[in-house]
C-alpha positions as CSV (number, residue, x, y, z in Angstrom):
1,M,29.7,10.9,5.0
2,S,30.8,12.7,8.1
3,A,31.9,11.2,11.4
4,R,28.7,11.8,13.1
5,P,25.9,9.3,12.9
6,F,24.4,8.7,9.7
7,R,21.4,11.0,9.7
8,I,18.1,10.2,7.6
9,V,14.8,12.1,7.5
10,I,11.9,10.0,6.3
11,S,8.6,11.2,5.0
12,A,5.6,8.6,5.0
13,G,2.2,10.2,4.8
14,E,-0.2,7.1,4.7
15,L,-0.6,3.8,6.1
16,S,1.1,1.7,3.4
17,G,4.0,4.3,3.3
18,D,4.4,3.8,7.0
19,E,4.7,0.0,6.8
20,H,7.0,0.1,3.7
21,G,8.9,2.8,5.3
22,A,9.4,0.9,8.7
23,A,10.6,-2.1,7.0
24,L,12.9,0.0,4.8
25,I,14.2,1.6,7.9
26,S,14.8,-1.8,9.7
27,A,16.8,-3.1,7.0
28,L,18.9,0.0,7.0
29,K,19.6,-0.2,10.6
30,L,20.9,-3.6,10.0
31,L,23.5,-2.0,7.5
32,S,24.2,0.9,9.6
33,P,23.2,0.3,13.4
34,S,24.2,3.9,14.4
35,A,21.9,5.5,12.0
36,E,19.5,8.2,13.4
37,V,16.2,8.5,11.7
38,R,13.5,11.5,12.3
39,G,10.5,12.5,10.3
40,M,6.9,11.7,9.5
41,G,5.3,8.4,10.1
42,G,3.0,6.1,12.1
43,R,3.0,3.4,14.6
44,N,5.1,1.4,12.1
45,L,7.9,3.7,11.8
46,R,8.0,4.4,15.5
47,A,8.2,0.8,16.2
48,A,11.3,0.7,13.9
49,G,13.0,3.3,15.9
50,V,12.2,6.4,14.1
51,D,11.8,9.9,16.0
52,T,8.4,11.0,14.5
53,V,7.8,14.7,14.6
54,L,4.6,14.2,12.8
55,D,2.3,11.2,13.2
56,C,1.0,10.8,9.7
57,E,-2.2,9.2,11.0
58,K,-3.1,12.6,12.3
59,S,-1.3,15.0,10.1
60,G,-0.6,13.3,6.8
61,S,-3.3,11.0,5.3
62,I,-5.5,13.3,3.3
63,M,-7.0,11.7,0.2
64,G,-9.5,13.1,-2.4
65,F,-10.0,16.7,-3.7
66,A,-12.5,17.7,-1.3
67,L,-10.7,16.2,1.8
68,V,-7.5,18.0,0.7
69,V,-9.3,21.4,0.2
70,R,-10.8,21.2,3.8
71,S,-7.4,20.3,5.2
72,I,-5.3,22.5,3.4
73,R,-4.2,24.3,6.4
74,K,-3.2,21.1,8.2
75,I,-1.1,19.9,5.4
76,F,0.6,22.9,4.9
77,S,1.5,23.0,8.6
78,A,2.9,19.3,8.4
79,L,5.0,20.6,5.3
80,N,6.4,23.5,7.4
81,T,7.3,21.1,10.2
82,M,9.1,18.8,7.9
83,K,11.0,21.7,6.2
84,D,11.9,23.0,9.9
85,L,13.3,19.6,10.5
86,I,15.3,19.1,7.4
87,S,16.8,22.6,7.7
88,S,17.9,22.3,11.2
89,W,18.9,19.0,11.6
90,R,20.5,18.8,8.1
91,P,20.3,15.0,7.4
92,D,22.5,13.1,5.0
93,V,19.8,11.8,3.1
94,L,15.9,12.6,2.6
95,V,14.0,9.4,2.1
96,L,10.4,9.9,0.6
97,V,7.8,6.9,0.5
98,D,4.9,7.5,-2.0
99,Y,2.6,10.4,-0.9
100,P,3.7,12.4,-3.8
101,D,2.3,15.8,-4.0
102,F,3.7,16.4,-0.2
103,N,6.8,14.5,-0.8
104,L,7.9,16.2,-3.9
105,R,7.6,19.7,-2.4
106,L,9.9,18.4,0.4
107,A,12.2,16.9,-2.4
108,K,12.4,20.4,-3.9
109,F,13.3,22.0,-0.6
110,A,15.9,19.8,0.6
111,K,17.9,19.8,-2.9
112,R,18.1,23.7,-2.5
113,L,19.9,22.8,0.7
114,G,22.3,20.3,-0.9
115,I,20.6,17.3,0.6
116,K,20.5,14.0,-1.0
117,V,17.0,12.7,-2.0
118,F,15.8,9.0,-2.4
119,Y,12.3,8.3,-3.4
120,F,11.1,4.8,-2.5
121,I,7.7,3.7,-4.3
122,P,7.3,6.9,-6.7
123,P,4.1,8.3,-7.7
124,K,2.0,6.2,-10.6
125,M,3.2,8.7,-13.1
126,W,2.8,6.0,-15.6
127,A,-1.1,6.2,-14.9
128,W,-1.4,10.0,-14.9
129,R,0.4,13.3,-14.6
130,S,3.5,12.1,-16.4
131,G,5.0,15.4,-16.6
132,R,6.0,15.2,-12.8
133,V,9.1,13.0,-14.1
134,E,10.6,16.4,-14.6
135,L,10.5,17.0,-10.9
136,F,12.4,13.9,-10.5
137,K,15.1,14.9,-12.9
138,K,15.5,18.2,-10.9
139,Y,15.0,17.2,-7.4
140,V,15.5,13.5,-6.6
141,D,19.0,11.7,-7.0
142,S,17.7,8.0,-6.8
143,V,14.5,6.0,-6.9
144,G,13.8,2.6,-5.8
145,L,11.1,0.8,-7.8
146,I,8.7,-2.2,-6.8
147,F,7.4,-2.8,-10.1
148,P,9.5,-3.8,-13.0
149,F,7.6,-1.7,-15.8
150,E,8.2,1.5,-14.0
151,R,11.8,1.3,-15.0
152,D,10.7,1.6,-18.6
153,F,8.7,4.5,-17.9
154,F,11.5,6.4,-16.3
155,L,13.9,5.5,-19.0
156,A,11.4,6.5,-21.7
157,H,11.1,10.0,-20.0
158,G,15.0,10.6,-19.8
159,Y,15.4,9.8,-15.9
160,Q,18.5,7.3,-15.5
161,H,18.5,6.7,-11.8
162,A,15.4,4.6,-10.9
163,T,16.3,0.8,-9.9
164,F,13.9,-2.0,-9.5
165,V,14.9,-3.4,-6.3
166,G,12.2,-6.5,-6.5
167,H,8.9,-6.2,-4.7
168,P,8.8,-6.7,-1.0
169,F,5.7,-9.1,-1.1
170,V,8.0,-11.7,-2.7
171,E,9.8,-12.4,0.7
172,T,7.3,-11.2,3.3
173,L,4.1,-12.8,1.6
174,R,4.9,-16.1,0.8
175,S,2.0,-18.4,0.6
176,A,1.6,-20.2,4.1
177,E,2.0,-24.1,3.9
178,S,0.0,-24.7,6.9
179,R,-3.2,-22.8,5.9
180,Q,-5.4,-25.3,7.8
181,E,-3.5,-24.6,11.0
182,L,-3.7,-20.9,10.7
183,R,-7.5,-21.1,9.9
184,E,-8.0,-23.3,13.0
185,E,-6.2,-20.7,15.1
186,F,-7.5,-17.5,13.6
187,C,-11.2,-19.1,14.0
188,A,-10.3,-19.9,17.5
189,T,-9.4,-16.5,18.4
190,H,-12.3,-14.8,16.9
191,A,-15.0,-17.2,17.7
192,L,-15.5,-18.5,14.3
193,D,-16.0,-22.1,12.6
194,P,-13.1,-23.2,10.5
195,R,-15.6,-25.7,8.9
196,K,-17.8,-23.1,7.3
197,Q,-16.8,-20.9,4.4
198,M,-15.6,-17.4,5.4
199,L,-15.7,-14.0,3.4
200,A,-13.1,-11.5,4.0
201,L,-14.4,-8.1,3.8
202,L,-11.8,-5.0,3.5
203,P,-13.9,-2.0,2.9
204,G,-10.8,0.6,3.3
205,S,-8.2,1.9,5.6
206,R,-9.8,5.3,5.9
207,W,-13.1,6.4,7.4
208,F,-14.2,8.0,4.3
209,E,-13.7,4.9,2.4
210,I,-15.7,2.9,4.8
211,E,-18.5,5.5,4.5
212,K,-18.6,4.7,0.7
213,H,-18.2,1.1,0.6
214,L,-19.8,-0.3,3.7
215,E,-23.5,-0.2,2.8
216,P,-23.4,-2.0,-0.6
217,A,-20.8,-4.5,0.8
218,L,-23.1,-5.6,3.4
219,K,-26.1,-5.7,1.3
220,A,-24.3,-8.2,-0.7
221,V,-23.2,-10.1,2.3
222,H,-26.7,-10.3,3.4
223,I,-27.9,-11.7,0.1
224,L,-25.1,-14.2,0.0
225,Q,-25.9,-15.3,3.8
226,N,-29.5,-15.8,2.9
227,R,-28.4,-18.2,0.0
228,R,-25.5,-19.8,2.3
229,P,-26.6,-19.5,5.9
230,D,-23.2,-20.9,6.9
231,L,-21.2,-18.1,5.3
232,Q,-19.1,-16.3,7.9
233,C,-18.2,-12.5,7.1
234,V,-15.4,-11.1,8.7
235,I,-14.5,-7.3,8.3
236,A,-11.0,-6.1,8.5
237,V,-10.1,-2.6,9.2
238,A,-7.0,-0.5,9.9
239,P,-6.0,-0.1,13.7
240,S,-6.9,3.6,13.3
241,I,-10.6,3.1,12.8
242,D,-13.0,3.7,15.6
243,I,-14.7,0.0,16.0
244,A,-17.2,1.4,18.1
245,K,-18.3,4.0,15.3
246,L,-18.0,1.1,12.6
247,R,-20.2,-1.1,14.9
248,S,-22.9,1.8,15.0
249,R,-23.2,1.8,11.1
250,I,-24.0,-1.7,11.1
251,S,-27.2,-3.3,11.9
252,P,-27.3,-5.4,15.0
253,D,-28.8,-8.1,13.0
254,A,-26.0,-8.4,10.6
255,R,-23.9,-11.6,11.0
256,V,-20.4,-10.2,10.6
257,T,-17.3,-10.2,12.8
258,I,-15.1,-6.9,13.0
259,I,-11.3,-7.3,13.7
260,P,-8.9,-4.3,13.7
261,G,-5.4,-4.5,12.3
262,Q,-5.2,-8.5,11.1
263,A,-6.1,-8.0,7.4
264,L,-3.4,-9.9,6.3
265,D,-4.1,-12.9,8.7
266,L,-7.6,-12.9,7.5
267,M,-6.8,-13.0,4.0
268,R,-4.5,-16.0,4.5
269,V,-7.3,-18.1,5.9
270,A,-10.4,-17.0,4.0
271,D,-12.3,-18.6,1.2
272,A,-12.8,-15.4,-0.9
273,G,-12.4,-11.5,-0.4
274,L,-14.4,-8.5,-1.4
275,L,-11.6,-5.9,-1.3
276,K,-11.4,-2.1,-1.7
277,S,-9.1,-1.3,-4.5
278,G,-5.5,-1.0,-3.2
279,T,-2.4,-2.7,-2.0
280,S,-4.6,-5.4,-0.3
281,N,-5.4,-6.7,-3.6
282,L,-1.8,-7.4,-4.5
283,Q,-1.2,-9.0,-0.9
284,A,-4.2,-11.3,-2.0
285,V,-2.4,-12.4,-4.8
286,F,0.7,-13.5,-2.7
287,V,-1.4,-15.3,-0.2
288,G,-3.5,-16.9,-3.0
289,L,-6.8,-15.3,-2.1
290,P,-9.5,-15.2,-4.8
291,V,-11.0,-11.6,-4.7
292,V,-13.4,-9.1,-6.1
293,T,-12.4,-5.7,-6.1
294,F,-14.3,-2.4,-5.8
295,Y,-14.1,1.2,-5.1
296,I,-16.5,4.1,-5.0
297,G,-15.1,7.6,-5.9
298,S,-16.5,11.0,-5.8
299,K,-18.5,12.2,-8.8
300,F,-15.5,14.7,-9.2
301,S,-12.8,12.1,-9.0
302,E,-14.9,9.9,-11.4
303,I,-14.7,12.7,-13.9
304,F,-11.3,13.3,-13.5
305,V,-10.1,9.8,-13.9
306,R,-12.1,9.2,-17.0
307,S,-10.7,12.5,-18.6
308,F,-7.0,12.3,-17.5
309,V,-6.0,8.6,-16.2
310,K,-4.5,6.3,-18.9
311,L,-5.5,3.1,-17.2
312,K,-8.4,0.9,-18.3
313,E,-7.9,-1.1,-15.4
314,F,-7.1,0.1,-11.9
315,T,-6.1,-2.6,-9.3
316,L,-2.6,-3.6,-9.2
317,P,-3.0,-7.3,-10.2
318,N,-4.9,-6.2,-13.5
319,I,-2.0,-3.6,-14.0
320,L,0.5,-6.4,-13.8
321,R,-1.7,-8.9,-15.7
322,P,-4.8,-7.5,-17.5
323,H,-8.3,-9.2,-16.7
324,T,-7.1,-11.1,-13.6
325,V,-9.7,-10.0,-10.9
326,V,-13.3,-8.6,-11.4
327,E,-13.3,-4.8,-10.8
328,L,-16.5,-3.0,-9.7
329,I,-15.8,0.6,-10.0
330,S,-18.3,3.3,-8.9
331,H,-22.0,2.9,-10.2
332,Y,-21.0,-0.8,-10.9
333,V,-20.6,-1.1,-7.1
334,Q,-24.1,-2.7,-6.6
335,P,-25.0,-5.6,-4.0
336,D,-26.4,-7.7,-7.2
337,M,-23.5,-7.2,-9.3
338,I,-21.4,-8.0,-6.1
339,V,-23.1,-11.2,-5.6
340,T,-22.5,-12.2,-9.2
341,A,-18.8,-11.7,-9.3
342,L,-18.2,-13.4,-5.9
343,E,-20.5,-16.5,-6.0
344,P,-18.2,-18.5,-8.5
345,L,-15.2,-17.9,-6.0
346,L,-17.1,-19.4,-3.2
347,D,-18.7,-22.2,-5.3
348,G,-15.2,-23.6,-6.3
349,S,-15.8,-23.1,-10.1
350,P,-13.0,-23.2,-12.7
351,R,-12.8,-19.3,-12.4
352,G,-10.9,-20.0,-9.1
353,K,-8.4,-22.3,-10.6
354,V,-7.6,-20.0,-13.5
355,L,-7.4,-17.3,-10.9
356,Q,-4.6,-19.1,-9.0
357,D,-2.6,-19.6,-12.3
358,D,-3.0,-15.7,-13.0
359,Y,-1.8,-15.0,-9.5
360,K,1.6,-17.4,-9.9
361,E,2.4,-15.8,-13.2
362,I,2.0,-12.3,-11.3
363,V,4.3,-13.3,-8.7
364,E,6.9,-14.7,-10.8
365,S,7.1,-11.5,-12.9
366,L,7.8,-9.5,-9.2
367,R,10.7,-11.9,-8.3
368,D,13.5,-10.4,-10.4
369,Y,15.4,-7.1,-9.7
370,D,17.9,-5.0,-11.4
371,E,21.7,-5.5,-11.3
372,N,23.7,-3.4,-9.0
373,P,27.2,-4.1,-7.6
374,A,25.6,-2.9,-4.0
375,F,23.0,-5.9,-4.5
376,A,25.6,-8.6,-4.0
377,G,24.4,-11.0,-1.5
378,T,21.1,-9.6,-0.8
379,T,17.9,-11.5,-0.3
380,Q,15.1,-8.8,0.2
381,A,13.7,-6.0,-1.7
382,Y,13.8,-3.6,1.4
383,E,17.7,-4.5,2.0
384,R,18.2,-3.6,-1.6
385,A,16.5,-0.3,-1.2
386,A,18.4,0.3,2.0
387,K,21.7,-0.3,0.0
388,L,20.4,2.3,-2.4
389,V,19.9,5.1,0.5
390,I,23.3,4.5,1.7
391,Q,24.7,4.7,-2.0
392,T,22.6,7.9,-2.7
393,A,23.9,9.5,0.4
394,T,27.6,8.4,0.0
395,P,29.7,11.1,-1.7
396,A,30.9,10.1,-5.1
397,P,34.6,9.7,-4.9
398,R,36.6,12.6,-6.6
């Protein structure tokens, strides 16, 4: 690398990518304190010291076919801004985090300029659109994986530069030993009773998800609270969600507490959870929260998934270990079906014990990582990913 400071451009287009990217950059700055980082991200990457030329909470996170079509101008504007940054600043490496359709276009652009490309948390090509691996062969120099089965997919498709670094949650989400203390503190902060059962409701991190999921979830909660008057329901949403707008969608009579930005804290102390399918479901595994997962897609997305997606189960715990948690998808997201799935978890039935054993099996599968001389002495997945970034950016000896 040159004598100037190590330059990195990072592109994270969603909340989870912003969180993972921030942890990666923090680990990287411990290895290379003078590194300069710019790019697209949100509040987490900014807190990690990244100069965000684009705020992904405003310019990036667009999901769903209809939303993409309506936002196409904004997406291309963001893409052009990132291309301008890469071409003018000439980083040593471009770091991409998830957000595939956008980021693979950036990878192609960067490679044409001779800039190295590292992809952290690649798209789920093992589930659908496996042909995208050909783009990785052309435009991506190195990949950091957080699931062990992904390595087999890449190798089977002729890509040799994918490395399993372990899953970050192994270090960051160990089950708390002092759960009761955490629960009492959490309840005191939010005017809840630690002696009463608590249900965590996570309807989604984006407003369009909340709009789809809130009504059936609250109807189920209403049924449960009629049967269990002491049941407390706590809704956790992303910090970017307008709480006043959310409250306007909830009946004043509903017995729910809304908290922004503390989903993980809630999952650590709740008795059971109703979670929108996504990363939070794997977080629940690591903190030991029994959950039911649900998701309502558009009619178009449902037809598309049935036609093209290879998976029969969609939530991460079930991909890692089939049939671990109950999944309610699309037309199965009905209040009575939610109640039927949740009640055994609240009743302390044998199902809860089996679930905890299944969770332990999943966690164990994610503790390992691939061998790499650079990983000697490392203790965290983000640290190993940071080593790969430096390795990718460093020219091979001649």
